[in-house]
N, C-alpha and C positions, 0 to 999 in steps of 0.2 A: 504494500500500500504506500502511496506517495505521502510524504509528510508536508504539513503546512508549517513553514518557519517564518516567524515574525521577526523582523529586524528594524530597530528603531534607534534614532538619535534622541536622547532625552537629557534634560538638565537635572541637577541635583534635586530640584523641587518638582520634577515630573513633567515639565512642559515639553511638548514635542512640536508645536506648530511653528511655521515659518523659520526653519532652522538656520538662518543666517548667523545666529549666535555661535555656530560651530566653526565658522571661518577662522577666527583667531587661533584655533587649536588644530587647524588642518596640518597634516603631515603626510609624507610619502608612505610612511608605515600604515597610517589609517586607510588611505585610499587603496593600498595593496591588499589589506585585509578585507576590505569591502569587495574588491575585484575577485579574490579567492572565494568569497562567499557566493558571489554571483555565478562564478564558473561551476560551483557545486550543485546548482539548481538548473532547471530547464524551462521554467515558466514563472510569470509574475502574477500576483493577485493584488488588485488595487481598488480603492474606492474612487468615486468620481473626481473629487478635487485633486487627489494625487495623480490620477490618470491624466487629467487635463493639463496639469503643470508639467508632468514628464513628457507628454506627447508634444507639447510646445517647445521643450528645451532639448531633448535628446537628439532629435534629427540634426539640429544645428551643431550640437556638441560633437557629433561624429565627423563633421567636416574638418575640425582642427584638433580634436582630442583635448579640448580646453573647456573647462566649466567656467562660464562667464557669469559674474554676479556684480552687485553694486559695491562690494567691499574689496575683494581680491580674487582675480582670476587664478585658476590653477590647472595644471596639466593632469591628465589621467593616462593610464597605461594603454598601449595599443590593444585593441580588441574589446575594451570595456564598453565603449559606446556602441560598437557593433553588436555585442550581446544584448545590451539594453534595447536596441532597436529591433533586433531579429526575434527575440524570444516571444512566444505567444503570451498575450496578456488577457487575463480574465478580470472584467470590471464589474463591480457591484454599484448599481445606481438605480434610483427610483425615477430619475428625470431624463436620462439619456435614452435615445432610441437606437435600435440595432443599426439603422442606416447611417447614424452619426459616428459609428465606430471606424477608426483609422488606426494607424501605427500598430498593425498586426494584433488588433484587440477584438475581443468578443464580449458582448454584453451578457452577463449572467441573467437569464430569464427564468421566471418561476420562483419558487421558494428558495431563498438564499441558502438556508441550512441544507435542504435536500440537494441542491445543485452542487454545493461545495462537497458534500459527502460523496456524490457521484464522481466529482472531479478527482478526489483523493483515490478512488478505486480504479481509475483509468491507468493504463500503463504509462510509464514515464518517470522522470526524476522528481525530486522534491520541488515544491512551489514556494517561492519567496514572496512574502507579503511585506510591503514597505509603506510607511506613512499610514494614511487611511484609518484614522482614529475610530470612526463609527463602525467600520467593518471589523476592525480588530476587537472592539468591545463585543460585538455580536458573536464573532467566532469564539472568543473566550467564554462567553456565557453558555455556549453550546458545546464546550469541550472539543473544539475542532483545531486547536493549536497544539502542535507536537513539540515545538521548541520556541523559546523566547530569547532573542539576542538583543541586548541593549548596549549601546555605546553611551556611557554616562559622562557628560561633560562637566568640568569643574566650574560651573556657573549656576547662579540662582537668579531667575528673572522676576520672581514675585507675582507674576500674572501671566496669563496665556492658557491655551487649551492644554490640559494635562492628558497624557495618554489614556489613563484609566479614569472613567467617569465616576462620580459619586453615585451610590445606589447599586453598584454592581454586586452580585453575589460574591462572598468571599471565596478566594482560591488559594491553595497552598502550592508553592513551587519548590523544586529541589535545585539548588545551585550545582551545576556540573562543570563549569569552567570560569576562570577569571584570568584576566591579563591586564596589566597596567602598561599603557603605551607611553612612549617617551614624552609626549605632549601633556601627560597628566590625565588623559581620557582613560576610563576604565571600561573594559569589555566584561560584561556579565552574561552568562548563558544559563538558562533555566529550562528544566523539563517539568511538566505537571507532576505533582507528587502523588504517589499511590498511598492513600490513607486507608 
């Protein structure tokens, strides 16, 4: 069975939106680790907002292998953008229509939980879920996440959308990996705990 792997950038206070706050901590080590993560999967699972942002940025990124932003542009390894652009993407949205899908993407139609369950049972490699707060919270509540990977940045924003919403059912996770990057970013990997 394919695994759903959630990979997120978060602050110490749990904020995950508009991650320009990651730029001061950017390093070649970090981008290489994200590239290795991407190479280990063969599909992406995205919510609408993340899909629209990625679909607008990644085709341009492939032209120069440079991530362009308002703070500091940075290079990415050869093949990174190519994988982002070529992988199949499964998009969860209540507002997009199938005919609006581009960038090698398919709209998840029907019941989200049922469709993700079917997707996990199809042949193929693991599926990487990025960003997509609403989608991640839904998957978590239905026990559809096999692994959580967080890059925790040494910054507190004090406000912003936090990855996990108030009111979620409690979950217990088991820490399976930690790594401190030279930039001070900490990688934490968790699996759902068997209680």
